[in-house]
C-alpha positions in Angstrom: 53.3 1.1 -3.7 54.2 -2.3 -5.1 58.0 -2.4 -7.2 55.6 -3.3 -10.1 54.2 -0.3 -10.3 57.9 2.0 -9.7 59.2 -0.5 -12.4 56.3 0.5 -15.0 56.7 3.8 -14.1 60.3 4.3 -14.3 60.5 2.8 -17.8 57.9 5.4 -18.6 59.8 8.2 -17.2 62.9 7.3 -18.4 62.7 8.9 -22.0 63.1 12.2 -20.2 66.8 11.6 -19.5 67.7 11.4 -23.2 69.2 14.3 -24.8 67.2 16.3 -27.1 68.3 16.1 -30.4 70.1 19.6 -30.8 72.0 18.8 -28.0 73.6 15.4 -29.0 76.3 16.4 -31.0 77.0 19.5 -28.6 80.4 19.2 -27.0 79.8 17.2 -23.6 79.8 19.3 -20.4 82.1 18.6 -17.3 79.8 17.5 -14.5 81.3 17.3 -10.8 80.1 13.1 -10.6 82.0 10.9 -8.1 83.2 7.3 -8.8 82.9 4.6 -6.1 86.2 3.1 -6.1 84.2 -0.6 -5.8 82.9 -0.6 -9.3 86.6 -0.9 -10.4 88.0 -3.4 -8.0 88.5 -5.9 -10.4 91.1 -3.4 -12.6 92.7 -2.4 -8.7 93.6 -6.0 -7.1 93.6 -7.0 -3.7 96.5 -6.4 -1.0 97.3 -10.0 -2.3 98.7 -8.8 -5.3 99.2 -5.4 -3.7 96.6 -3.1 -5.7 98.9 -3.7 -9.1 96.4 -2.9 -10.9 95.6 0.8 -8.9 97.6 3.0 -10.6 95.9 2.7 -13.8 92.5 2.5 -12.9 92.9 5.5 -10.8 94.0 7.4 -13.9 91.5 6.0 -16.6 89.1 7.4 -14.1 90.5 10.6 -14.2 90.8 10.3 -17.5 87.0 9.2 -18.3 85.6 12.8 -16.9 85.5 11.6 -13.3 86.2 14.4 -10.9 85.8 12.8 -7.5 86.5 9.0 -5.6 85.0 7.5 -2.8 86.9 5.1 -1.6 86.0 0.9 -0.2 89.8 -0.2 1.4 90.0 1.5 4.8 91.9 -0.6 7.0 94.3 0.1 9.9 94.8 3.4 8.6 95.2 3.4 4.9 93.7 3.2 1.2 94.8 0.9 -0.6 97.9 -0.2 0.9 98.9 3.7 0.8 99.3 6.1 3.4 96.2 8.2 3.8 98.2 11.5 2.4 99.4 8.8 -0.5 96.4 7.8 -1.4 95.2 11.7 -1.4 98.0 12.7 -3.5 97.4 9.7 -6.0 94.1 11.0 -6.8 94.7 13.8 -6.9 97.8 13.2 -9.4 94.7 11.9 -11.9 93.1 14.5 -11.8 90.6 14.0 -9.5 89.4 15.2 -5.6 88.9 12.8 -2.4 85.2 12.7 -1.9 84.2 9.8 0.8 85.1 6.4 2.3 83.0 3.3 2.9 84.3 2.1 5.8 82.6 1.1 9.7 82.8 -0.9 12.6 79.5 -2.4 14.1 78.5 -3.3 17.8 79.4 -6.4 19.5 76.4 -7.9 21.4 78.2 -6.3 24.9 78.4 -3.0 23.3 74.3 -3.2 22.0 73.5 -4.4 25.5 75.8 -2.0 27.8 75.3 1.2 25.5 78.9 1.4 26.0 80.5 2.9 22.8 83.7 3.2 23.9 85.6 0.8 22.2 84.0 1.7 19.3 84.6 5.4 19.5 88.2 4.5 19.9 88.4 2.5 17.1 86.6 5.9 15.2 89.0 8.1 16.7 91.5 6.6 14.5 89.4 6.2 11.4 88.2 9.5 11.6 91.9 11.0 11.7 93.0 8.6 8.7 89.9 10.0 6.6 91.2 13.6 7.6 94.5 13.3 6.8 93.3 11.9 3.4 91.2 15.1 2.8 87.8 13.3 3.3 85.2 14.9 3.1 82.2 12.2 4.4 82.6 9.0 6.0 79.7 6.7 5.1 78.8 3.2 6.8 77.9 0.7 4.2 76.0 -1.9 6.2 74.8 -2.9 9.5 72.9 -6.1 10.8 69.9 -6.3 11.1 68.8 -5.6 14.4 66.8 -8.1 16.8 64.8 -5.9 18.7 63.7 -2.2 18.2 65.9 -1.1 21.1 69.1 -2.6 19.7 68.1 -0.6 16.6 68.0 2.5 18.6 71.1 1.7 20.5 72.7 1.7 16.4 70.9 5.3 16.1 72.7 6.6 19.3 76.1 5.0 18.2 76.0 6.6 14.8 74.3 9.7 16.7 77.8 9.8 18.5 80.1 9.3 15.5 79.0 12.0 13.7 79.1 13.6 16.3 83.2 13.0 15.7 83.2 14.1 12.7 82.0 17.2 13.0 84.0 18.3 15.1 86.7 16.9 13.0 85.2 19.1 10.0 83.9 16.1 7.9 80.1 14.2 8.0 79.0 10.9 8.7 76.1 8.8 6.6 74.7 5.1 6.2 74.3 3.7 3.2 71.4 1.7 2.5 71.0 -1.7 0.9 67.3 -3.2 0.3 66.9 -5.1 3.7 66.5 -1.7 5.1 63.2 -1.4 3.6 62.1 -5.2 3.2 63.1 -5.8 7.7 60.5 -4.7 10.2 61.6 -4.8 13.5 58.5 -5.0 15.8 56.6 -3.2 13.5 58.8 -0.5 12.4 60.6 -0.1 8.9 63.7 -0.6 10.0 65.0 2.4 7.7 62.5 4.7 8.6 63.4 4.4 12.3 66.8 5.2 11.6 66.2 8.6 9.4 63.6 9.3 12.3 66.1 8.3 15.0 69.2 10.3 14.1 69.9 13.4 14.7 70.5 15.4 10.9 72.9 17.3 12.3 75.3 14.8 13.0 74.0 11.9 10.5 72.6 11.8 6.7 71.8 9.2 4.4 73.7 8.0 1.1 71.0 6.8 -0.6 71.1 4.6 -3.1 68.6 4.9 -5.7 68.7 1.1 -7.2 68.2 -0.6 -3.8 65.6 1.7 -2.9 63.7 0.8 -5.6 64.5 -3.3 -5.6 63.2 -2.5 -1.9 59.6 -1.9 -3.1 59.7 1.4 -2.4 60.3 4.9 -4.5 63.4 7.5 -3.8 61.3 9.9 -4.8 58.7 9.7 -2.2 61.7 9.0 0.9 63.1 12.7 -0.5 59.8 14.5 0.3 58.9 12.8 3.3 62.6 13.8 4.8 63.3 16.5 3.2 67.5 17.5 3.1 68.5 14.0 4.9 70.2 12.5 1.3 73.1 14.5 1.1 75.0 12.0 -1.4 73.0 9.5 -3.6 74.5 6.0 -5.0 73.5 6.4 -8.6 73.0 2.9 -9.7 71.2 0.3 -12.4 71.1 -3.2 -12.6 74.0 -2.3 -14.6 75.7 0.0 -16.4 73.1 3.5 -16.0 70.0 3.6 -17.8 70.1 -0.2 -19.1 67.7 -1.4 -17.4 64.4 0.6 -17.3 64.4 -0.2 -13.4 65.3 3.2 -11.9 63.4 6.5 -13.0 66.5 8.2 -13.0 64.2 11.5 -14.8 62.4 11.6 -11.2 65.2 11.3 -9.2 67.0 14.0 -10.6 63.6 16.4 -10.8 63.7 16.4 -7.3 67.4 16.6 -5.7 66.7 19.9 -4.0 63.9 18.0 -2.1 66.5 15.5 -1.1 69.3 18.0 0.3 71.2 16.0 -2.4 75.5 17.9 -2.9 77.3 15.0 -4.4 76.0 12.2 -7.4 78.5 8.9 -6.6 78.2 6.7 -9.4 78.9 2.7 -8.1 78.5 -0.3 -11.1 78.3 -3.7 -9.7 77.5 -6.0 -12.0 78.7 -5.4 -16.1 77.8 -5.7 -19.6 81.5 -5.1 -20.7 84.6 -4.1 -19.0 84.7 -2.7 -15.5 86.3 0.4 -17.3 83.9 0.8 -20.2 80.7 -0.1 -17.6 82.5 3.0 -15.6 82.8 4.8 -18.7 79.3 4.4 -20.0 77.8 5.2 -16.9 79.9 8.2 -16.5 78.7 9.2 -20.2 75.1 8.6 -19.0 74.9 11.4 -16.4 76.8 13.9 -18.6 73.9 13.7 -21.6 71.6 13.5 -19.2 70.3 17.2 -19.4 68.3 16.7 -16.6 71.4 16.2 -14.4 73.4 19.4 -12.5 77.0 20.5 -13.4 77.4 20.7 -10.0 75.2 19.9 -6.8 77.6 21.5 -4.3 77.2 25.4 -5.2 
């Protein structure tokens, strides 16, 4: 399906996510919505300044009504310069829970050739221990280089299965987050994203679909929901800027088909802004709270 058709359809269907007149003045319903903290990266700051804006940014996210967070800053056993226990405590003090984290370790050429994951899995052992201490339910790899051959892609699928097995043994689940290149890039005539879904074990690997990047990749999120049922445990709900502003993504169709996808949680991510990061993040949450198609919780 051409992207122009998808976008036109998305614009037409978007209206059904608009609240009805008789509900617009009603008190907002509390919904379980997580926030990818990368959305507030400019407010939080970075390691060079000691994440000086972290406490204020987290407090504001909780006050807005977000119920959980997805981290994007794991390194050397810490999250935003905090120990796993400190990170967990700070999120809970803001009235939220720790849901998930974006992190990963790729394979080098030697590991790809040998399929020896020993060193990589040692790194994951430490990573998983830190995430478990932080109270994570999910660990998500947010990126990988495009393999040169189908053999290398298969090796990555086997690697992800091994990571997922370790996560499951520790009470967590492991997933992969897409961009658009996994859809646009074919490896020996195989669509990279499809191959990954078909060649990873559903018991060990789920997929965190970024709905915006699926559309930018020229495909329909709902088509993938129906083709690969119950593989999309987490959804990254994203638009070109704030949610519902561009008309690019058919959120109504997405929210009407979450059962087929197997969705357990929605995670908001805002990468580009019309407003300040905090205001953009707030407007995106309000869009979901006011959308009648969004459930109060997907994990019930």
